[in-house]
C-alpha positions, 0 to 999 in steps of 0.5 A: 269863918265868915267875911263881909261883902265889900259892896253891901257889907252883908255876911258871906260864908267862907266857902261861898264865892258870891255874896247872896245879897248882891251877887258880887264875887268874893275874893280872898287873898293870902300870903305865906311870906309877909314880904312876898307877893300876895297870891289869889286863894280862890281861882277866878276861872270859876268865879263869874259876876252874878250880874252878867248873863250867859245869853246862849244858855239864857235864850235856850231857857227862855225859848223853852218856856216862852213858847208855851206861855205865848200859846197859852196867852192866845187871844189877848187874854189877861191871864196871859200876863201871869202866864208870862210872869211865871214863865220868866221866873221859871226860865231864870230858875232853869238858867241858874241850875245850868250855870256854875254860879248858884244865883244871879242878881235881880237885875240879871233876872229881870233882863232874862225875864224881858227876853222871855216876855218878848218871845212870849208876846211875839208868839201870842200876837202871831198866833192870834193874828193867824187865827184872825186871818184864817177866820176872816179869809178861810172861814169867811167870818169877816162880816161878824168881826165888822159888825162887832167892831161897828157895835163897839164904836157906836156904843163908845160914841154914844157914851161920849155923847152922854157923859161929855156932851161933845160936839156931834159933828166931831164925834161923827168924824171920830166915828168915821175914822174908827170905822175906816180901815186905817182907823181900825188898824191904828187902834189895834196897833195901839192896843198891841203896843200897850199890851206888849209894854204891860206884858214886858213889865210883868215878865221883868218882874217875874224874872227879878222875882225868880232870881230873888227866890233862887238866891234865897233858896240857895243861901243858907242864912235866908 
């Protein structure tokens, strides 16, 4: 016998403790004596809100997949965004398999995805920073980085002059700022922040998608 979810009003099988659509725990009350107190038929000890996250288990699943995803994203490669999204979806699936409940909501999946994205981003940027440090100071290839950066700045300034016809003095001031250590550090920091925000967006989307796919695969009516 099926019943309807009290939140989204979707059909829920009688043997299920959760709504497959929204994850709300389903409680069925019965009373053998119409005049007596109502008794709980399904034990709350085994029922958890599918929107909550057991973070100890979630962190274990996130670490297991975020570390290799971060290493595969080494060097700010754009493909790292998709590696992180896939790792977030997989982490959600692994987390759900280890929990008593058979699915979680997309919101909970997105939160696990965000944590996976944070760990993956730290690994990617940390590994890239270590590689740049070793290349500059241990392998003494700092001159090649400086020449590459100067070439990028000069090319950008020339394009601005051709397209915008901007003031030459102002462009030279911008060029001097970008070639200074402070300007280069600020520019790299802005790139890192932008990449991290984008990466978190992909990770949250991957976690939400993972939760959706897990819930659909375990819902017999999906």
